[in-house]
C-alpha positions, -999 to +999 in steps of 0.1 A: -678+720-302-649+717-277-614+730-280-596+718-311-566+729-330-576+734-367-547+734-391-533+721-423-518+686-423-480+684-417-456+657-428-458+639-394-496+640-393-504+613-419-501+583-395-524+601-371-549+609-398-549+572-408-553+560-372-582+584-367-599+572-399-595+536-387-610+544-353-639+563-369-647+536-395-635+504-379-611+498-408-577+481-409-552+507-397-522+494-416-540+493-449-555+528-443-521+542-436-508+530-469-538+542-488-538+577-473-501+580-476-503+572-513-533+593-522-525+624-501-489+625-489-472+611-520-495+623-548-471+643-571-501+662-584-508+676-550-534+674-523-553+697-498-558+685-462-569+701-429-575+684-396-589+689-361-566+678-332-579+673-297-559+687-267-542+653-262-529+654-298-553+629-313-566+637-347-604+635-344-615+649-378-600+653-412-610+669-445-589+660-475-589+664-513-565+645-535-558+662-568-565+643-600-556+655-635-584+646-658-593+648-695-627+663-704-633+657-741-596+656-745-589+688-726-567+686-695-583+699-662-575+694-626-602+677-605-603+669-568-616+639-550-626+639-514-604+614-496-600+602-460-627+625-446-639+615-412-650+626-377-647+604-347-681+592-333-674+608-299-673+642-315-706+639-335-729+648-306-753+674-319-742+668-355-710+674-373-721+709-385-700+730-361-667+711-364-669+705-401-680+740-408-650+753-389-628+728-408-642+739-441-636+776-434-599+768-428-599+745-458-613+771-482-593+800-469-561+781-472-566+763-505-592+783-524-605+750-539-632+766-560-606+788-578-581+760-583-601+729-592-625+725-620-647+700-601-647+679-570-660+643-570-665+614-546-687+588-532-711+590-503-701+582-468-714+594-435-692+625-433-689+633-470-727+634-473-731+665-451-698+680-464-707+677-500-742+692-497-733+721-473-699+731-487-692+720-522-729+715-532-743+687-553-745+699-588-747+664-602-756+631-585-754+598-603-758+561-593-729+542-607-732+514-632-715+483-618-707+455-641-698+420-628-687+390-647-686+357-628-655+336-631-675+304-640-691+319-670-678+304-703-656+327-724-670+333-758-650+343-788-651+381-788-621+391-809-630+409-841-609+411-872-581+436-873-577+443-836-544+434-819-539+435-781-507+442-763-501+440-725-475+461-708-463+453-673-444+485-668-471+510-660-446+539-655-436+537-692-468+526-710-496+544-691-483+578-701-494+570-737-529+560-729-549+592-736-571+577-763-591+603-781-617+625-763-634+598-742-657+618-721-643+623-686-614+601-674-581+603-656-551+614-676-524+590-687-499+608-664-520+601-634-525+565-644-488+561-648-482+573-612-510+552-598-498+521-616-465+519-598-477+528-563-466+504-536-485+471-535-503+478-569-506+451-596-519+474-624-517+461-659-520+481-691-539+466-721-538+484-755-558+477-787-542+485-820-555+486-856-533+492-886-505+504-862-527+530-845-537+527-808-575+525-807-583+517-771-569+508-737-579+492-703-561+493-670-568+464-647-558+455-611-561+422-593-572+427-557-594+408-532-599+378-556-614+401-583-599+416-615-610+452-616-611+472-648-600+506-633-600+527-665-613+523-700-611+543-732-619+532-767-626+552-799-663+559-803-683+531-819-652+509-823-667+475-815-636+456-827-613+472-801-639+467-773-644+430-780-606+424-784-598+442-751-625+424-731-616+390-745-579+395-735-587+408-700-613+380-694-592+351-707-562+361-687-582+363-654-590+333-632-613+354-611-645+374-615-640+406-635-657+438-622-658+474-634-677+506-625-688+535-647-705+566-633-723+569-666-718+551-699-731+550-734-755+523-745-730+511-771-703+503-745-727+487-721-742+464-747-707+451-756-699+445-720-731+426-716-724+406-748-691+396-731-710+381-701-711+411-677-742+416-655-754+450-645-758+453-607-769+481-584-741+505-576-736+532-550-743+569-555-716+594-563-716+631-565-699+657-587-696+694-576-692+715-607-673+748-604-681+777-627-650+771-648-666+739-661-703+744-668-704+722-699-696+690-679-733+686-672-737+676-708-709+650-706-721+637-672-755+629-687-742+621-722-754+592-742-722+591-762-694+590-737-687+571-705-673+587-673-648+567-653-641+581-619-640+551-596-612+531-581-612+495-572-608+504-535-641+523-532-665+507-508-702+504-516-722+528-495-760+532-488-780+547-516-792+581-507-817+607-520-811+644-517-830+657-486-836+623-470-822+613-436-789+595-437-789+560-421-754+551-409-740+516-406-736+504-370-702+510-353-681+479-346-694+460-316-728+477-316-762+467-329-785+489-349-776+519-370-771+555-361-793+581-377-786+617-385-805+641-407-785+650-438-791+687-436 
């Protein structure tokens, strides 16, 4: 495995973590620096992060979890999302098992993740795949439901009677009030408020009202020529609020509109399709359930609630099946794909 210093991340390590992630993935270093700084360093809800440093000081592997306050059927719980996990290709000879096992030992001993977090979630990538299965486990696996609405599609009249839509530009003020009912599993309004005002963000808050009562909300972000619906919550079976929110979001956008649910009720999906959204294949995700939260399996597979765990920034990854080999994308400047068994 070589000689590495395994330790928790310090304040002056974040740039090195981002640079290592950029080397390992071929991503844009400046963008990754901003993303990791926001999600791990600056998250007021906390994060847990350990790294492996080579003798020359370079950070060659990292395992991080950003803490996310969630609502599960209206009850507040703290989740964790794997973030910025990587191992440089040069250190993958013979598999990542030795180095990542050592990292995880430090990680668990230091942070006691299973005792502190109700669940850990994330999306497949070439390091997380092994890490999820061999450390956190894979108590639930789901293929996301991606919904895309082309910009050229005509906008139909969707607004029902009695629903009024307001749009707030100040996410720090408005997003704190957006915990609408017990909408399955979703981020808390407090987390949305912090995320909305992060540097470079363009989040907008849309709220539906009926008879003076807030009945639904959507959070959108314009990025990469697409309007993303980041989060969504509406009272059960409230078609008027759904139609009003979708109409407002679509009419205001001059771009395609995309969203992603990890699971969703038929009622919500049918109204999105009525508004012109097409269902497309999405990437797989995982959810590791800790003993404190056994009932989440029901919600995860529920026909009555939707689960919104995705961000606009998540990249699509190869679809995987438990126990099958993992086929990695080629490294920049090479041809073909690397293969490694997903033990």
